[in-house]
SEFIZA-3560 file (N, C-alpha, C; in Angstrom, 3 decimals):
REM SEFIZA-3560
<numar><xx>-23.043</xx><yy>146.112</yy><zz>5.251</zz><atom>N</atom></numar>
<numar><xx>-22.429</xx><yy>145.609</yy><zz>6.463</zz><atom>CA</atom></numar>
<numar><xx>-23.238</xx><yy>146.094</yy><zz>7.672</zz><atom>C</atom></numar>
<numar><xx>-23.358</xx><yy>145.241</yy><zz>8.650</zz><atom>N</atom></numar>
<numar><xx>-24.111</xx><yy>145.576</yy><zz>9.852</zz><atom>CA</atom></numar>
<numar><xx>-23.195</xx><yy>145.589</yy><zz>11.064</zz><atom>C</atom></numar>
<numar><xx>-23.471</xx><yy>146.497</yy><zz>11.984</zz><atom>N</atom></numar>
<numar><xx>-22.823</xx><yy>146.523</yy><zz>13.293</zz><atom>CA</atom></numar>
<numar><xx>-23.867</xx><yy>146.095</yy><zz>14.302</zz><atom>C</atom></numar>
<numar><xx>-23.486</xx><yy>145.229</yy><zz>15.220</zz><atom>N</atom></numar>
<numar><xx>-24.433</xx><yy>144.766</yy><zz>16.228</zz><atom>CA</atom></numar>
<numar><xx>-24.004</xx><yy>145.250</yy><zz>17.603</zz><atom>C</atom></numar>
<numar><xx>-24.979</xx><yy>145.760</yy><zz>18.358</zz><atom>N</atom></numar>
<numar><xx>-24.752</xx><yy>146.202</yy><zz>19.733</zz><atom>CA</atom></numar>
<numar><xx>-25.682</xx><yy>145.420</yy><zz>20.638</zz><atom>C</atom></numar>
<numar><xx>-25.254</xx><yy>145.169</yy><zz>21.840</zz><atom>N</atom></numar>
<numar><xx>-26.102</xx><yy>144.499</yy><zz>22.826</zz><atom>CA</atom></numar>
<numar><xx>-26.405</xx><yy>145.486</yy><zz>23.937</zz><atom>C</atom></numar>
<numar><xx>-27.686</xx><yy>145.654</yy><zz>24.219</zz><atom>N</atom></numar>
<numar><xx>-28.123</xx><yy>146.535</yy><zz>25.306</zz><atom>CA</atom></numar>
<numar><xx>-28.727</xx><yy>145.671</yy><zz>26.400</zz><atom>C</atom></numar>
<numar><xx>-28.245</xx><yy>145.824</yy><zz>27.605</zz><atom>N</atom></numar>
<numar><xx>-28.721</xx><yy>144.994</yy><zz>28.709</zz><atom>CA</atom></numar>
<numar><xx>-29.855</xx><yy>145.654</yy><zz>29.465</zz><atom>C</atom></numar>
<numar><xx>-30.769</xx><yy>144.831</yy><zz>29.918</zz><atom>N</atom></numar>
<numar><xx>-31.901</xx><yy>145.285</yy><zz>30.711</zz><atom>CA</atom></numar>
<numar><xx>-31.417</xx><yy>145.641</yy><zz>32.112</zz><atom>C</atom></numar>
<numar><xx>-31.710</xx><yy>146.864</yy><zz>32.558</zz><atom>N</atom></numar>
<numar><xx>-31.285</xx><yy>147.334</yy><zz>33.878</zz><atom>CA</atom></numar>
<numar><xx>-32.317</xx><yy>147.049</yy><zz>34.971</zz><atom>C</atom></numar>
<numar><xx>-33.516</xx><yy>146.639</yy><zz>34.584</zz><atom>N</atom></numar>
<numar><xx>-34.580</xx><yy>146.341</yy><zz>35.549</zz><atom>CA</atom></numar>
<numar><xx>-34.233</xx><yy>145.037</yy><zz>36.287</zz><atom>C</atom></numar>
<numar><xx>-34.393</xx><yy>144.995</yy><zz>37.601</zz><atom>N</atom></numar>
<numar><xx>-34.125</xx><yy>143.753</yy><zz>38.344</zz><atom>CA</atom></numar>
<numar><xx>-35.008</xx><yy>142.598</yy><zz>37.854</zz><atom>C</atom></numar>
<numar><xx>-34.475</xx><yy>141.410</yy><zz>37.902</zz><atom>N</atom></numar>
<numar><xx>-35.176</xx><yy>140.228</yy><zz>37.386</zz><atom>CA</atom></numar>
<numar><xx>-36.579</xx><yy>140.096</yy><zz>37.969</zz><atom>C</atom></numar>
<numar><xx>-36.741</xx><yy>140.380</yy><zz>39.251</zz><atom>N</atom></numar>
<numar><xx>-38.060</xx><yy>140.208</yy><zz>39.880</zz><atom>CA</atom></numar>
<numar><xx>-39.089</xx><yy>141.238</yy><zz>39.395</zz><atom>C</atom></numar>
<numar><xx>-38.671</xx><yy>142.267</yy><zz>38.659</zz><atom>N</atom></numar>
<numar><xx>-39.590</xx><yy>143.282</yy><zz>38.128</zz><atom>CA</atom></numar>
<numar><xx>-39.740</xx><yy>143.202</yy><zz>36.607</zz><atom>C</atom></numar>
<numar><xx>-39.215</xx><yy>142.198</yy><zz>35.966</zz><atom>N</atom></numar>
<numar><xx>-39.177</xx><yy>142.146</yy><zz>34.503</zz><atom>CA</atom></numar>
<numar><xx>-40.432</xx><yy>141.615</yy><zz>33.833</zz><atom>C</atom></numar>
<numar><xx>-41.442</xx><yy>141.267</yy><zz>34.586</zz><atom>N</atom></numar>
<numar><xx>-42.689</xx><yy>140.790</yy><zz>33.997</zz><atom>CA</atom></numar>
<numar><xx>-43.858</xx><yy>141.436</yy><zz>34.716</zz><atom>C</atom></numar>
<numar><xx>-44.893</xx><yy>141.791</yy><zz>33.955</zz><atom>N</atom></numar>
<numar><xx>-46.089</xx><yy>142.383</yy><zz>34.538</zz><atom>CA</atom></numar>
<numar><xx>-47.291</xx><yy>142.007</yy><zz>33.689</zz><atom>C</atom></numar>
<numar><xx>-48.467</xx><yy>142.231</yy><zz>34.234</zz><atom>N</atom></numar>
<numar><xx>-49.703</xx><yy>141.982</yy><zz>33.508</zz><atom>CA</atom></numar>
<numar><xx>-50.456</xx><yy>143.290</yy><zz>33.370</zz><atom>C</atom></numar>
<numar><xx>-50.940</xx><yy>143.545</yy><zz>32.162</zz><atom>N</atom></numar>
<numar><xx>-51.733</xx><yy>144.743</yy><zz>31.877</zz><atom>CA</atom></numar>
<numar><xx>-52.862</xx><yy>144.320</yy><zz>30.949</zz><atom>C</atom></numar>
<numar><xx>-54.109</xx><yy>144.657</yy><zz>31.343</zz><atom>N</atom></numar>
<numar><xx>-55.286</xx><yy>144.261</yy><zz>30.564</zz><atom>CA</atom></numar>
<numar><xx>-55.295</xx><yy>142.759</yy><zz>30.282</zz><atom>C</atom></numar>
<numar><xx>-54.948</xx><yy>141.987</yy><zz>31.295</zz><atom>N</atom></numar>
<numar><xx>-54.949</xx><yy>140.523</yy><zz>31.256</zz><atom>CA</atom></numar>
<numar><xx>-53.943</xx><yy>139.931</yy><zz>30.265</zz><atom>C</atom></numar>
<numar><xx>-52.939</xx><yy>140.703</yy><zz>29.860</zz><atom>N</atom></numar>
<numar><xx>-51.883</xx><yy>140.205</yy><zz>28.989</zz><atom>CA</atom></numar>
<numar><xx>-50.547</xx><yy>140.385</yy><zz>29.690</zz><atom>C</atom></numar>
<numar><xx>-49.663</xx><yy>139.391</yy><zz>29.541</zz><atom>N</atom></numar>
<numar><xx>-48.347</xx><yy>139.468</yy><zz>30.171</zz><atom>CA</atom></numar>
<numar><xx>-47.380</xx><yy>140.236</yy><zz>29.280</zz><atom>C</atom></numar>
<numar><xx>-46.598</xx><yy>141.112</yy><zz>29.895</zz><atom>N</atom></numar>
<numar><xx>-45.592</xx><yy>141.905</yy><zz>29.199</zz><atom>CA</atom></numar>
<numar><xx>-44.234</xx><yy>141.702</yy><zz>29.845</zz><atom>C</atom></numar>
<numar><xx>-43.199</xx><yy>141.747</yy><zz>29.019</zz><atom>N</atom></numar>
<numar><xx>-41.833</xx><yy>141.852</yy><zz>29.512</zz><atom>CA</atom></numar>
<numar><xx>-41.604</xx><yy>143.324</yy><zz>29.848</zz><atom>C</atom></numar>
<numar><xx>-40.811</xx><yy>143.614</yy><zz>30.854</zz><atom>N</atom></numar>
<numar><xx>-40.486</xx><yy>144.988</yy><zz>31.243</zz><atom>CA</atom></numar>
<numar><xx>-39.010</xx><yy>145.201</yy><zz>30.943</zz><atom>C</atom></numar>
<numar><xx>-38.711</xx><yy>146.245</yy><zz>30.147</zz><atom>N</atom></numar>
<numar><xx>-37.341</xx><yy>146.453</yy><zz>29.690</zz><atom>CA</atom></numar>
<numar><xx>-36.949</xx><yy>147.919</yy><zz>29.808</zz><atom>C</atom></numar>
<numar><xx>-35.737</xx><yy>148.164</yy><zz>30.299</zz><atom>N</atom></numar>
<numar><xx>-35.200</xx><yy>149.522</yy><zz>30.358</zz><atom>CA</atom></numar>
<numar><xx>-33.683</xx><yy>149.489</yy><zz>30.297</zz><atom>C</atom></numar>
<numar><xx>-33.136</xx><yy>150.372</yy><zz>29.490</zz><atom>N</atom></numar>
<numar><xx>-31.681</xx><yy>150.546</yy><zz>29.470</zz><atom>CA</atom></numar>
<numar><xx>-31.274</xx><yy>151.719</yy><zz>30.351</zz><atom>C</atom></numar>
<numar><xx>-32.258</xx><yy>152.471</yy><zz>30.838</zz><atom>N</atom></numar>
<numar><xx>-31.998</xx><yy>153.723</yy><zz>31.548</zz><atom>CA</atom></numar>
<numar><xx>-32.332</xx><yy>153.685</yy><zz>33.032</zz><atom>C</atom></numar>
<numar><xx>-33.281</xx><yy>152.878</yy><zz>33.437</zz><atom>N</atom></numar>
<numar><xx>-33.767</xx><yy>152.873</yy><zz>34.819</zz><atom>CA</atom></numar>
<numar><xx>-33.460</xx><yy>151.539</yy><zz>35.478</zz><atom>C</atom></numar>
<numar><xx>-33.243</xx><yy>151.570</yy><zz>36.802</zz><atom>N</atom></numar>
<numar><xx>-32.928</xx><yy>150.347</yy><zz>37.542</zz><atom>CA</atom></numar>
<numar><xx>-34.054</xx><yy>149.912</yy><zz>38.473</zz><atom>C</atom></numar>
<numar><xx>-35.158</xx><yy>150.651</yy><zz>38.494</zz><atom>N</atom></numar>
<numar><xx>-36.294</xx><yy>150.301</yy><zz>39.343</zz><atom>CA</atom></numar>
<numar><xx>-37.588</xx><yy>150.609</yy><zz>38.595</zz><atom>C</atom></numar>
<numar><xx>-38.324</xx><yy>149.578</yy><zz>38.240</zz><atom>N</atom></numar>
<numar><xx>-39.554</xx><yy>149.751</yy><zz>37.470</zz><atom>CA</atom></numar>
<numar><xx>-40.644</xx><yy>150.470</yy><zz>38.251</zz><atom>C</atom></numar>
<numar><xx>-40.590</xx><yy>150.410</yy><zz>39.569</zz><atom>N</atom></numar>
<numar><xx>-41.652</xx><yy>151.048</yy><zz>40.362</zz><atom>CA</atom></numar>
<numar><xx>-41.606</xx><yy>152.565</yy><zz>40.277</zz><atom>C</atom></numar>
<numar><xx>-40.478</xx><yy>153.135</yy><zz>39.881</zz><atom>N</atom></numar>
<numar><xx>-40.361</xx><yy>154.580</yy><zz>39.780</zz><atom>CA</atom></numar>
<numar><xx>-40.696</xx><yy>155.141</yy><zz>38.406</zz><atom>C</atom></numar>
<numar><xx>-41.134</xx><yy>154.289</yy><zz>37.491</zz><atom>N</atom></numar>
<numar><xx>-41.445</xx><yy>154.727</yy><zz>36.132</zz><atom>CA</atom></numar>
<numar><xx>-42.936</xx><yy>155.039</yy><zz>36.042</zz><atom>C</atom></numar>
<numar><xx>-43.263</xx><yy>156.285</yy><zz>35.700</zz><atom>N</atom></numar>
<numar><xx>-44.660</xx><yy>156.717</yy><zz>35.631</zz><atom>CA</atom></numar>
<numar><xx>-45.302</xx><yy>156.460</yy><zz>34.279</zz><atom>C</atom></numar>
<numar><xx>-44.551</xx><yy>156.591</yy><zz>33.204</zz><atom>N</atom></numar>
<numar><xx>-45.113</xx><yy>156.436</yy><zz>31.868</zz><atom>CA</atom></numar>
<numar><xx>-44.419</xx><yy>155.300</yy><zz>31.136</zz><atom>C</atom></numar>
<numar><xx>-45.229</xx><yy>154.397</yy><zz>30.599</zz><atom>N</atom></numar>
<numar><xx>-44.727</xx><yy>153.243</yy><zz>29.872</zz><atom>CA</atom></numar>
<numar><xx>-45.172</xx><yy>153.313</yy><zz>28.425</zz><atom>C</atom></numar>
<numar><xx>-44.349</xx><yy>152.775</yy><zz>27.545</zz><atom>N</atom></numar>
<numar><xx>-44.713</xx><yy>152.626</yy><zz>26.136</zz><atom>CA</atom></numar>
<numar><xx>-44.717</xx><yy>151.135</yy><zz>25.849</zz><atom>C</atom></numar>
<numar><xx>-45.817</xx><yy>150.663</yy><zz>25.263</zz><atom>N</atom></numar>
<numar><xx>-45.967</xx><yy>149.244</yy><zz>24.980</zz><atom>CA</atom></numar>
<numar><xx>-45.676</xx><yy>148.914</yy><zz>23.534</zz><atom>C</atom></numar>
<numar><xx>-44.982</xx><yy>147.813</yy><zz>23.331</zz><atom>N</atom></numar>
<numar><xx>-44.692</xx><yy>147.278</yy><zz>22.007</zz><atom>CA</atom></numar>
<numar><xx>-45.368</xx><yy>145.908</yy><zz>21.950</zz><atom>C</atom></numar>
<numar><xx>-46.080</xx><yy>145.623</yy><zz>20.875</zz><atom>N</atom></numar>
<numar><xx>-46.788</xx><yy>144.345</yy><zz>20.780</zz><atom>CA</atom></numar>
<numar><xx>-46.099</xx><yy>143.301</yy><zz>19.911</zz><atom>C</atom></numar>
<numar><xx>-45.233</xx><yy>143.715</yy><zz>19.015</zz><atom>N</atom></numar>
<numar><xx>-44.653</xx><yy>142.745</yy><zz>18.085</zz><atom>CA</atom></numar>
<numar><xx>-43.143</xx><yy>142.949</yy><zz>17.999</zz><atom>C</atom></numar>
<numar><xx>-42.355</xx><yy>141.952</yy><zz>17.945</zz><atom>N</atom></numar>
<numar><xx>-42.749</xx><yy>140.555</yy><zz>17.905</zz><atom>CA</atom></numar>
<numar><xx>-43.071</xx><yy>139.981</yy><zz>19.289</zz><atom>C</atom></numar>
<numar><xx>-42.771</xx><yy>140.739</yy><zz>20.350</zz><atom>N</atom></numar>
<numar><xx>-43.077</xx><yy>140.316</yy><zz>21.719</zz><atom>CA</atom></numar>
<numar><xx>-43.769</xx><yy>141.477</yy><zz>22.430</zz><atom>C</atom></numar>
<numar><xx>-44.536</xx><yy>141.176</yy><zz>23.447</zz><atom>N</atom></numar>
<numar><xx>-45.150</xx><yy>142.238</yy><zz>24.254</zz><atom>CA</atom></numar>
<numar><xx>-44.119</xx><yy>142.743</yy><zz>25.253</zz><atom>C</atom></numar>
<numar><xx>-43.752</xx><yy>144.014</yy><zz>25.092</zz><atom>N</atom></numar>
<numar><xx>-42.723</xx><yy>144.625</yy><zz>25.936</zz><atom>CA</atom></numar>
<numar><xx>-43.195</xx><yy>145.998</yy><zz>26.375</zz><atom>C</atom></numar>
<numar><xx>-43.015</xx><yy>146.297</yy><zz>27.660</zz><atom>N</atom></numar>
<numar><xx>-43.223</xx><yy>147.650</yy><zz>28.171</zz><atom>CA</atom></numar>
<numar><xx>-41.857</xx><yy>148.253</yy><zz>28.438</zz><atom>C</atom></numar>
<numar><xx>-41.658</xx><yy>149.506</yy><zz>28.009</zz><atom>N</atom></numar>
<numar><xx>-40.397</xx><yy>150.189</yy><zz>28.279</zz><atom>CA</atom></numar>
<numar><xx>-40.665</xx><yy>151.632</yy><zz>28.664</zz><atom>C</atom></numar>
<numar><xx>-39.738</xx><yy>152.204</yy><zz>29.391</zz><atom>N</atom></numar>
<numar><xx>-39.859</xx><yy>153.597</yy><zz>29.798</zz><atom>CA</atom></numar>
<numar><xx>-39.630</xx><yy>154.501</yy><zz>28.588</zz><atom>C</atom></numar>
<numar><xx>-40.021</xx><yy>155.753</yy><zz>28.703</zz><atom>N</atom></numar>
<numar><xx>-39.936</xx><yy>156.669</yy><zz>27.567</zz><atom>CA</atom></numar>
<numar><xx>-38.494</xx><yy>156.942</yy><zz>27.139</zz><atom>C</atom></numar>
<numar><xx>-37.559</xx><yy>156.951</yy><zz>28.082</zz><atom>N</atom></numar>
<numar><xx>-36.161</xx><yy>157.188</yy><zz>27.738</zz><atom>CA</atom></numar>
<numar><xx>-35.585</xx><yy>156.052</yy><zz>26.893</zz><atom>C</atom></numar>
<numar><xx>-35.898</xx><yy>154.825</yy><zz>27.279</zz><atom>N</atom></numar>
<numar><xx>-35.441</xx><yy>153.667</yy><zz>26.509</zz><atom>CA</atom></numar>
<numar><xx>-36.073</xx><yy>153.669</yy><zz>25.130</zz><atom>C</atom></numar>
<numar><xx>-37.377</xx><yy>153.963</yy><zz>25.076</zz><atom>N</atom></numar>
<numar><xx>-38.066</xx><yy>154.014</yy><zz>23.790</zz><atom>CA</atom></numar>
<numar><xx>-37.406</xx><yy>155.040</yy><zz>22.865</zz><atom>C</atom></numar>
<numar><xx>-37.093</xx><yy>156.217</yy><zz>23.386</zz><atom>N</atom></numar>
<numar><xx>-36.446</xx><yy>157.258</yy><zz>22.575</zz><atom>CA</atom></numar>
<numar><xx>-35.081</xx><yy>156.781</yy><zz>22.065</zz><atom>C</atom></numar>
<numar><xx>-34.373</xx><yy>156.044</yy><zz>22.892</zz><atom>N</atom></numar>
<numar><xx>-33.052</xx><yy>155.531</yy><zz>22.506</zz><atom>CA</atom></numar>
<numar><xx>-33.155</xx><yy>154.480</yy><zz>21.396</zz><atom>C</atom></numar>
<numar><xx>-34.200</xx><yy>153.662</yy><zz>21.434</zz><atom>N</atom></numar>
<numar><xx>-34.319</xx><yy>152.535</yy><zz>20.513</zz><atom>CA</atom></numar>
<numar><xx>-35.168</xx><yy>152.816</yy><zz>19.276</zz><atom>C</atom></numar>
<numar><xx>-35.962</xx><yy>153.852</yy><zz>19.305</zz><atom>N</atom></numar>
<numar><xx>-36.883</xx><yy>154.088</yy><zz>18.189</zz><atom>CA</atom></numar>
<numar><xx>-36.100</xx><yy>154.374</yy><zz>16.910</zz><atom>C</atom></numar>
<numar><xx>-36.688</xx><yy>153.960</yy><zz>15.816</zz><atom>N</atom></numar>
<numar><xx>-36.092</xx><yy>154.100</yy><zz>14.478</zz><atom>CA</atom></numar>
<numar><xx>-34.801</xx><yy>153.304</yy><zz>14.306</zz><atom>C</atom></numar>
<numar><xx>-34.632</xx><yy>152.285</yy><zz>15.113</zz><atom>N</atom></numar>
<numar><xx>-33.476</xx><yy>151.398</yy><zz>14.986</zz><atom>CA</atom></numar>
<numar><xx>-33.979</xx><yy>149.992</yy><zz>14.750</zz><atom>C</atom></numar>
<numar><xx>-33.219</xx><yy>149.230</yy><zz>14.039</zz><atom>N</atom></numar>
<numar><xx>-33.582</xx><yy>147.845</yy><zz>13.757</zz><atom>CA</atom></numar>
<numar><xx>-33.223</xx><yy>147.001</yy><zz>14.976</zz><atom>C</atom></numar>
<numar><xx>-34.242</xx><yy>146.491</yy><zz>15.630</zz><atom>N</atom></numar>
<numar><xx>-34.043</xx><yy>145.743</yy><zz>16.878</zz><atom>CA</atom></numar>
<numar><xx>-34.318</xx><yy>144.269</yy><zz>16.641</zz><atom>C</atom></numar>
<numar><xx>-33.457</xx><yy>143.440</yy><zz>17.161</zz><atom>N</atom></numar>
<numar><xx>-33.680</xx><yy>141.999</yy><zz>17.165</zz><atom>CA</atom></numar>
<numar><xx>-33.794</xx><yy>141.587</yy><zz>18.626</zz><atom>C</atom></numar>
<numar><xx>-35.010</xx><yy>141.341</yy><zz>19.070</zz><atom>N</atom></numar>
<numar><xx>-35.226</xx><yy>140.981</yy><zz>20.465</zz><atom>CA</atom></numar>
<numar><xx>-34.730</xx><yy>139.564</yy><zz>20.708</zz><atom>C</atom></numar>
<numar><xx>-33.909</xx><yy>139.409</yy><zz>21.705</zz><atom>N</atom></numar>
<numar><xx>-33.486</xx><yy>138.092</yy><zz>22.177</zz><atom>CA</atom></numar>
<numar><xx>-34.147</xx><yy>137.898</yy><zz>23.528</zz><atom>C</atom></numar>
<numar><xx>-35.289</xx><yy>137.263</yy><zz>23.513</zz><atom>N</atom></numar>
<numar><xx>-36.076</xx><yy>137.088</yy><zz>24.732</zz><atom>CA</atom></numar>
<numar><xx>-35.755</xx><yy>135.728</yy><zz>25.330</zz><atom>C</atom></numar>
<numar><xx>-35.269</xx><yy>135.747</yy><zz>26.558</zz><atom>N</atom></numar>
<numar><xx>-35.114</xx><yy>134.508</yy><zz>27.307</zz><atom>CA</atom></numar>
<numar><xx>-36.001</xx><yy>134.627</yy><zz>28.546</zz><atom>C</atom></numar>
<numar><xx>-35.882</xx><yy>133.738</yy><zz>29.455</zz><atom>N</atom></numar>
<numar><xx>-36.775</xx><yy>133.747</yy><zz>30.614</zz><atom>CA</atom></numar>
<numar><xx>-36.580</xx><yy>134.961</yy><zz>31.506</zz><atom>C</atom></numar>
<numar><xx>-35.474</xx><yy>135.684</yy><zz>31.347</zz><atom>N</atom></numar>
<numar><xx>-35.222</xx><yy>136.850</yy><zz>32.192</zz><atom>CA</atom></numar>
<numar><xx>-35.175</xx><yy>138.170</yy><zz>31.418</zz><atom>C</atom></numar>
<numar><xx>-35.391</xx><yy>138.140</yy><zz>30.092</zz><atom>N</atom></numar>
<numar><xx>-35.300</xx><yy>139.339</yy><zz>29.247</zz><atom>CA</atom></numar>
<numar><xx>-34.040</xx><yy>140.133</yy><zz>29.592</zz><atom>C</atom></numar>
<numar><xx>-32.913</xx><yy>139.498</yy><zz>29.397</zz><atom>N</atom></numar>
<numar><xx>-31.635</xx><yy>140.078</yy><zz>29.781</zz><atom>CA</atom></numar>
<numar><xx>-31.149</xx><yy>141.158</yy><zz>28.819</zz><atom>C</atom></numar>
<numar><xx>-31.320</xx><yy>140.949</yy><zz>27.511</zz><atom>N</atom></numar>
<numar><xx>-30.717</xx><yy>141.880</yy><zz>26.556</zz><atom>CA</atom></numar>
<numar><xx>-31.480</xx><yy>141.925</yy><zz>25.248</zz><atom>C</atom></numar>
<numar><xx>-31.247</xx><yy>142.994</yy><zz>24.498</zz><atom>N</atom></numar>
<numar><xx>-31.708</xx><yy>143.088</yy><zz>23.117</zz><atom>CA</atom></numar>
<numar><xx>-30.494</xx><yy>143.363</yy><zz>22.244</zz><atom>C</atom></numar>
<numar><xx>-30.602</xx><yy>142.984</yy><zz>20.996</zz><atom>N</atom></numar>
<numar><xx>-29.531</xx><yy>143.216</yy><zz>20.045</zz><atom>CA</atom></numar>
<numar><xx>-30.010</xx><yy>144.258</yy><zz>19.048</zz><atom>C</atom></numar>
<numar><xx>-29.188</xx><yy>145.244</yy><zz>18.805</zz><atom>N</atom></numar>
<numar><xx>-29.475</xx><yy>146.290</yy><zz>17.832</zz><atom>CA</atom></numar>
<numar><xx>-28.614</xx><yy>146.020</yy><zz>16.605</zz><atom>C</atom></numar>
<numar><xx>-29.252</xx><yy>145.970</yy><zz>15.436</zz><atom>N</atom></numar>
<numar><xx>-28.510</xx><yy>145.845</yy><zz>14.187</zz><atom>CA</atom></numar>
<numar><xx>-28.569</xx><yy>147.184</yy><zz>13.475</zz><atom>C</atom></numar>
<numar><xx>-27.424</xx><yy>147.710</yy><zz>13.137</zz><atom>N</atom></numar>
<numar><xx>-27.383</xx><yy>148.981</yy><zz>12.410</zz><atom>CA</atom></numar>
<numar><xx>-26.559</xx><yy>148.800</yy><zz>11.153</zz><atom>C</atom></numar>
<numar><xx>-27.122</xx><yy>149.222</yy><zz>10.032</zz><atom>N</atom></numar>
<numar><xx>-26.424</xx><yy>149.123</yy><zz>8.770</zz><atom>CA</atom></numar>
<numar><xx>-25.426</xx><yy>150.257</yy><zz>8.639</zz><atom>C</atom></numar>
<numar><xx>-24.226</xx><yy>149.915</yy><zz>8.239</zz><atom>N</atom></numar>
<numar><xx>-23.188</xx><yy>150.906</yy><zz>7.994</zz><atom>CA</atom></numar>
<numar><xx>-23.060</xx><yy>151.059</yy><zz>6.483</zz><atom>C</atom></numar>
<numar><xx>-23.342</xx><yy>152.234</yy><zz>5.995</zz><atom>N</atom></numar>
<numar><xx>-23.304</xx><yy>152.468</yy><zz>4.548</zz><atom>CA</atom></numar>
<numar><xx>-21.936</xx><yy>152.952</yy><zz>4.123</zz><atom>C</atom></numar>
<numar><xx>-21.605</xx><yy>152.632</yy><zz>2.867</zz><atom>N</atom></numar>
<numar><xx>-20.363</xx><yy>153.119</yy><zz>2.287</zz><atom>CA</atom></numar>
<numar><xx>-19.151</xx><yy>152.297</yy><zz>2.632</zz><atom>C</atom></numar>
<numar><xx>-19.355</xx><yy>151.103</yy><zz>3.167</zz><atom>N</atom></numar>
<numar><xx>-18.204</xx><yy>150.245</yy><zz>3.504</zz><atom>CA</atom></numar>
<numar><xx>-18.192</xx><yy>149.040</yy><zz>2.618</zz><atom>C</atom></numar>
//
């Protein structure tokens, strides 16, 4: 059995896209509300190019993520397996 959670992007819509090394990235954070104040970014290349702050990365790492990418990168869905049910 799986439990699904939805995490919303806190970055303002006008800051949710950027270019790095001539490639476009989505900008995502569950922890910060202003991308300009983030000094260190972690990049994910698959299945989508996403930059996230270190706090968000720590929160999401080792979890099964299903990215729901729309034109505004509003949310991601986390699927977690519940064992023993």
